[in-house]
C-alpha positions as CSV (number, residue, x, y, z in Angstrom):
1,M,108.8,106.3,85.3
2,A,109.7,106.6,89.0
3,Q,112.2,108.7,90.5
4,D,115.7,107.2,91.1
5,L,115.5,106.2,94.6
6,Q,119.1,105.4,94.7
7,R,120.5,108.8,94.0
8,P,122.6,110.4,96.7
9,D,120.5,113.6,97.1
10,L,117.3,111.6,97.6
11,M,114.5,113.4,99.8
12,V,112.3,111.2,101.8
13,A,109.2,112.3,103.6
14,V,108.0,110.5,106.7
15,I,104.5,110.9,107.9
16,G,103.8,110.4,111.7
17,A,106.5,110.9,114.2
18,G,105.7,108.4,116.9
19,T,108.2,105.6,117.6
20,M,108.1,104.0,114.1
21,G,108.1,107.3,112.2
22,R,110.8,108.7,114.0
23,G,112.9,105.5,113.7
24,I,112.4,105.5,110.0
25,A,113.1,109.0,109.5
26,Q,116.5,108.2,111.5
27,V,117.5,105.2,109.5
28,C,116.9,107.0,106.2
29,A,119.2,110.0,107.5
30,Q,121.8,107.4,108.7
31,A,121.7,106.1,105.1
32,G,122.4,109.5,103.6
33,M,119.0,110.6,102.5
34,T,117.4,114.0,103.4
35,A,114.6,113.0,105.7
36,L,111.2,115.2,106.2
37,L,109.2,114.4,109.1
38,F,105.7,115.5,109.6
39,D,103.1,114.7,112.4
40,A,99.6,116.0,112.7
41,R,100.0,117.1,116.3
42,E,101.9,120.4,116.3
43,G,105.3,120.3,117.8
44,A,105.8,116.3,117.4
45,A,108.0,116.2,114.6
46,R,110.3,118.7,116.3
47,E,110.3,116.5,119.6
48,A,110.9,113.6,117.5
49,V,114.1,115.2,116.0
50,A,115.0,116.4,119.3
51,A,114.9,112.8,120.7
52,I,116.8,111.4,118.0
53,D,119.4,113.8,118.6
54,K,119.5,112.8,122.3
55,A,119.9,109.1,121.4
56,L,122.6,109.7,118.6
57,D,124.5,111.8,121.5
58,A,124.2,108.6,123.7
59,Q,125.9,106.5,120.5
60,V,128.6,109.2,120.7
61,A,129.0,109.0,124.3
62,K,129.7,105.0,124.2
63,G,132.0,105.5,121.2
64,R,129.6,103.8,118.7
65,L,129.3,106.8,116.7
66,T,131.5,109.8,115.7
67,A,130.4,113.3,116.6
68,D,130.9,114.4,112.9
69,V,128.7,111.4,111.8
70,K,126.0,112.2,114.2
71,L,126.1,115.9,113.1
72,G,125.7,114.7,109.5
73,V,122.7,112.8,110.5
74,I,120.9,115.6,112.2
75,G,121.8,117.8,109.5
76,R,119.9,115.6,107.1
77,L,116.7,115.5,109.4
78,R,114.1,118.3,109.1
79,A,110.8,118.7,111.2
80,I,108.2,120.2,108.8
81,G,105.0,121.9,109.9
82,S,102.8,121.4,106.8
83,L,101.9,118.5,104.4
84,D,102.6,121.0,101.8
85,E,106.4,120.6,102.5
86,V,106.5,117.1,101.3
87,A,106.3,118.4,97.7
88,P,110.0,117.6,96.8
89,A,110.2,114.2,98.3
90,G,111.0,111.3,95.9
91,I,109.1,108.8,98.5
92,V,106.9,109.3,101.0
93,I,106.7,106.8,103.8
94,E,103.4,106.9,105.8
95,A,103.8,105.7,109.7
96,I,100.5,106.8,110.9
97,V,97.8,104.8,113.2
98,E,96.8,101.6,111.8
99,D,93.3,102.7,110.4
100,L,92.3,102.1,106.8
101,A,90.0,105.5,106.5
102,A,92.8,107.5,107.9
103,K,95.6,106.1,105.5
104,R,93.3,106.5,102.8
105,E,92.7,110.2,103.5
106,L,96.4,110.6,104.0
107,L,97.4,109.1,100.7
108,R,94.9,111.0,98.8
109,E,96.3,114.3,100.3
110,L,99.6,113.3,99.3
111,E,98.8,112.6,95.9
112,Q,97.9,116.1,95.6
113,R,101.1,117.3,96.8
114,I,103.9,115.3,95.4
115,A,105.3,114.8,91.9
116,P,103.6,112.3,89.6
117,D,106.6,110.1,89.6
118,A,107.2,110.1,93.4
119,V,106.4,106.7,95.3
120,I,104.1,106.5,98.2
121,A,105.0,103.8,100.7
122,T,103.0,102.7,103.7
123,N,104.6,101.1,106.8
124,T,101.5,99.4,107.6
125,S,101.8,95.7,109.5
126,S,98.3,94.5,109.3
127,L,96.3,96.4,106.8
128,S,96.1,95.4,103.0
129,V,98.4,97.5,101.0
130,T,95.8,97.0,98.1
131,E,92.9,98.3,100.3
132,I,95.0,101.3,101.3
133,A,96.0,102.0,97.9
134,A,92.4,101.7,96.5
135,G,91.6,105.3,97.8
136,C,94.2,106.8,95.9
137,G,93.6,108.3,92.0
138,N,97.0,106.1,91.1
139,P,96.8,103.3,93.2
140,G,99.6,101.6,91.3
141,R,102.2,104.0,92.5
142,V,101.7,102.8,96.3
143,A,103.9,100.2,98.0
144,G,104.5,98.2,101.2
145,L,107.5,99.1,102.8
146,H,107.7,98.0,106.5
147,F,110.3,98.6,108.9
148,F,110.5,96.4,112.0
149,N,110.8,98.1,115.4
150,P,112.6,99.7,116.6
151,P,114.0,100.9,113.1
152,P,117.2,102.1,114.2
153,L,118.3,98.6,115.7
154,M,116.3,96.1,113.2
155,R,118.5,95.6,109.9
156,L,115.5,94.3,108.5
157,A,113.0,96.1,105.9
158,R,110.5,94.2,103.8
159,W,108.6,95.4,100.7
160,W,105.5,94.3,98.7
161,R,103.3,95.5,96.1
162,P,99.5,95.9,95.8
163,T,97.4,93.6,93.6
164,R,97.9,96.1,90.5
165,P,101.0,98.1,90.9
166,A,102.2,100.5,88.4
167,S,104.9,99.3,86.1
168,W,107.2,101.6,87.5
169,S,106.2,102.2,91.0
170,I,107.8,99.2,92.8
171,T,111.0,98.7,91.2
172,P,112.7,101.4,93.4
173,A,111.1,100.4,96.5
174,A,113.6,97.3,96.9
175,P,116.7,99.1,96.5
176,M,115.6,101.6,98.7
177,G,115.0,98.9,101.5
178,R,118.5,97.5,100.8
179,R,120.2,100.7,100.9
180,R,118.6,101.5,104.5
181,C,119.7,97.9,105.3
182,A,123.2,98.0,103.8
183,S,123.6,101.3,105.7
184,S,122.7,99.5,109.1
185,R,125.2,96.8,108.1
186,K,128.0,99.1,107.5
187,A,127.2,100.8,110.7
188,S,127.2,97.5,112.7
189,R,130.3,96.4,111.3
190,A,131.9,99.8,112.1
191,R,130.7,99.4,115.7
192,A,132.0,96.1,116.0
193,R,135.4,97.2,114.9
194,S,135.3,100.0,117.2
195,I,134.5,97.7,120.2
196,P,137.7,96.2,121.7
């Protein structure tokens, strides 16, 4: 049975702190989830959190976000320096380079560090989820969860399953995507109400 990805204390780990990974971590934190952000390049995750902080400051300055909300989002973001720190995550989303071998190697490493009932999601836009998952000991726990670029502005996320999903792995991925999108719609409505 998978972890409940709708629970309010959900912890998400995002691997890859580039434009996509940083944006995914931001929208997860804005949707109320604790977001861990890791990148293989030393310091990249910290730089990404600092960039998010600056972007949210701009939203506060424009009146699109309150300072309290911004502080809450930043408080739910955490740059981590080791893959070992993803262990408590209920879902791990990889957003690294579009290279099949690299993604397979990362997913194998993640499987050794996270709970057996945690979901692994790939943000791939061009590779087969089934082929990526084939490198895992339990390929059925892998789902596709693609955020469109840039994630903080695009309310759309799509999910899909590998050819042979585990019976429990995919069910929670769709509600998690809806949770993200619902949060974005709520934020958009709030912005619309705040603009004269």
